[in-house]
C-alpha positions as CSV (number, residue, x, y, z in Angstrom):
1,M,33.6,15.0,26.9
2,T,31.3,17.9,27.7
3,D,28.1,19.0,26.2
4,Q,30.0,21.6,24.1
5,D,31.9,18.8,22.5
6,I,28.8,17.2,21.1
7,R,27.3,18.7,17.9
8,V,23.9,17.4,16.8
9,S,22.1,18.2,13.7
10,G,19.2,16.5,12.0
11,L,18.3,16.2,8.3
12,I,15.3,14.5,6.7
13,L,16.5,12.9,3.5
14,D,15.1,10.7,0.8
15,P,17.0,7.3,1.2
16,E,16.9,6.8,-2.5
17,Y,18.8,10.0,-3.2
18,I,21.1,11.4,-0.5
19,A,22.6,14.6,-1.8
20,C,25.4,14.6,0.8
21,E,29.2,14.2,0.6
22,N,30.8,10.8,1.4
23,A,31.4,10.1,5.1
24,S,29.1,12.9,6.4
25,F,27.3,11.2,9.3
26,D,28.0,9.4,12.5
27,I,24.4,8.2,13.0
28,V,21.7,7.5,10.5
29,V,18.2,6.8,11.7
30,A,15.6,5.1,9.4
31,T,12.4,4.4,11.2
32,H,9.9,2.3,9.1
33,V,11.0,3.9,5.8
34,F,12.5,1.1,3.8
35,R,9.1,-0.5,3.1
36,Q,8.4,2.7,1.1
37,V,11.7,2.5,-1.0
38,R,11.7,1.1,-4.5
39,D,15.3,-0.3,-4.3
40,V,16.3,-1.1,-0.8
41,R,19.8,-2.4,-1.7
42,S,20.6,0.8,-3.6
43,A,19.3,2.9,-0.7
44,L,21.5,1.0,1.8
45,K,24.5,1.4,-0.5
46,D,24.0,5.2,-0.5
47,I,23.4,5.3,3.2
48,R,26.7,3.5,3.8
49,R,28.4,5.9,1.4
50,V,27.4,8.9,3.6
51,M,28.4,7.2,6.9
52,R,31.7,7.8,8.5
53,P,33.8,4.8,9.7
54,R,32.4,3.4,12.9
55,A,29.1,5.2,12.3
56,R,25.8,3.5,13.1
57,L,22.6,3.0,11.2
58,Y,19.5,2.5,13.3
59,A,16.8,0.9,11.1
60,A,13.4,0.0,12.6
61,C,10.9,-2.2,10.9
62,R,7.9,-4.5,11.6
63,T,7.3,-8.1,11.0
64,G,6.2,-9.2,7.5
65,Q,3.7,-11.4,9.2
66,R,1.5,-8.4,9.8
67,G,1.1,-7.9,6.0
68,S,0.5,-11.6,5.5
69,H,-2.3,-11.7,8.1
70,L,-3.9,-8.6,6.7
71,A,-3.7,-10.0,3.2
72,R,-5.5,-13.2,4.2
73,I,-8.3,-11.1,5.7
74,L,-8.6,-8.9,2.6
75,H,-7.9,-11.5,-0.2
76,D,-11.5,-12.4,-1.0
77,H,-12.8,-8.8,-1.2
78,A,-9.7,-6.8,-2.3
79,P,-7.1,-9.1,-3.8
80,K,-5.1,-6.2,-5.3
81,L,-4.9,-4.4,-1.9
82,A,-3.9,-7.7,-0.3
83,A,-1.0,-8.1,-2.8
84,A,0.1,-4.5,-2.4
85,I,0.2,-4.9,1.4
86,V,2.3,-8.0,1.2
87,A,4.7,-6.5,-1.3
88,K,5.2,-3.3,0.8
89,E,5.4,-5.1,4.2
90,N,7.9,-7.7,2.9
91,A,10.3,-5.2,1.1
92,F,12.2,-4.7,4.3
93,C,10.9,-6.5,7.3
94,Q,12.0,-8.3,10.5
95,E,12.4,-11.5,8.6
96,N,14.7,-10.2,5.9
97,A,16.2,-7.0,7.1
98,K,19.3,-8.5,8.7
99,D,20.3,-10.2,5.4
100,L,19.7,-7.0,3.5
101,L,21.7,-5.0,5.9
102,L,24.6,-7.5,5.8
103,T,25.0,-6.8,2.1
104,E,26.4,-3.3,3.0
105,F,27.3,-3.6,6.7
106,G,29.6,-6.0,8.5
107,N,28.0,-6.0,11.9
108,V,24.2,-6.1,12.4
109,I,22.5,-6.5,15.7
110,A,18.8,-7.0,16.1
111,H,16.7,-5.9,19.1
112,L,13.2,-7.4,19.0
113,Y,10.1,-5.7,20.5
114,P,7.2,-8.2,20.5
115,D,3.7,-6.7,19.9
116,E,0.4,-7.4,18.3
117,L,-2.6,-5.5,17.0
118,V,-5.9,-6.5,18.5
119,F,-9.1,-5.6,16.7
120,T,-12.6,-5.9,18.1
121,S,-14.5,-4.9,15.0
122,G,-14.3,-4.8,11.2
123,D,-14.6,-1.0,11.2
124,D,-11.4,-0.9,13.4
125,V,-9.6,-2.9,10.8
126,I,-10.7,-0.6,8.0
127,Q,-9.7,2.5,10.0
128,Y,-6.2,0.9,10.6
129,L,-5.8,0.1,6.9
130,V,-6.7,3.7,5.9
131,A,-4.3,5.1,8.4
132,S,-1.5,2.7,7.5
133,Y,-1.8,2.5,3.7
134,A,-2.5,5.8,2.1
135,T,-4.0,4.2,-1.1
136,A,-6.1,1.6,0.7
137,E,-9.4,3.2,0.0
138,T,-8.7,3.2,-3.8
139,Y,-9.0,-0.6,-3.7
140,W,-12.6,-0.8,-2.6
141,D,-16.0,0.6,-3.0
142,A,-18.9,0.7,-0.4
143,N,-19.9,-2.9,-1.2
144,I,-16.4,-4.3,-0.9
145,R,-15.8,-2.3,2.3
146,S,-19.1,-3.7,3.7
147,G,-18.1,-7.3,2.8
148,I,-14.7,-6.9,4.5
149,V,-16.3,-5.5,7.7
150,S,-19.0,-8.2,7.7
151,D,-16.5,-11.0,7.3
152,I,-14.2,-9.6,10.0
153,D,-17.1,-9.0,12.4
154,E,-18.3,-12.6,11.8
155,T,-14.8,-14.0,12.6
156,I,-14.6,-11.9,15.7
157,V,-18.0,-13.2,16.9
158,D,-16.9,-16.8,16.3
159,S,-13.3,-16.6,17.5
160,G,-12.9,-13.5,19.6
161,P,-10.8,-10.4,18.9
162,L,-8.6,-10.5,15.8
163,R,-4.9,-10.6,16.7
164,I,-2.3,-9.7,14.2
165,P,1.5,-9.9,14.9
166,N,3.0,-6.4,14.9
167,S,6.4,-6.9,16.5
168,C,9.0,-4.4,15.8
169,T,12.8,-4.8,15.4
170,L,15.4,-2.2,15.7
171,F,18.5,-3.1,13.7
172,V,21.9,-1.5,14.6
173,A,24.3,-1.8,11.7
174,R,28.0,-0.8,11.4
175,Y,30.6,-1.4,8.8
């Protein structure tokens, strides 16, 4: 096989509506997108439809523990944000992704990449939340934000840096 034998093209598609013919792709890459999808099973079914036989889906996601840890930190001050984070993080996460993928694909291999987030101030946590969750700021006002920062800073003074699991897994699925 030479370089001329390989044809590469890329498309950015909505996993909930893939307007492509059946058996169109040899590789599908979905990096941290399924937590944004309303119906993961339907999206996986449609992805499988557009994949050729022996094609591969590469799907990356984080651990759901990240959302659970963040939710515990936020619960007293912003319970609705805490619930929204858990729901989003657990829609398709390291802990359930293989089972979800196996509903459409016969062969799923997981490659784990351990990691953690380390925060040294409450302001760092707030900045992370705003960067990671577009609607985070709609869940608090200045007083709530101040309370979150104060509680986190107090915890850090008492216990050291705040460590939150953030491992990532790359799933390779075939049917």
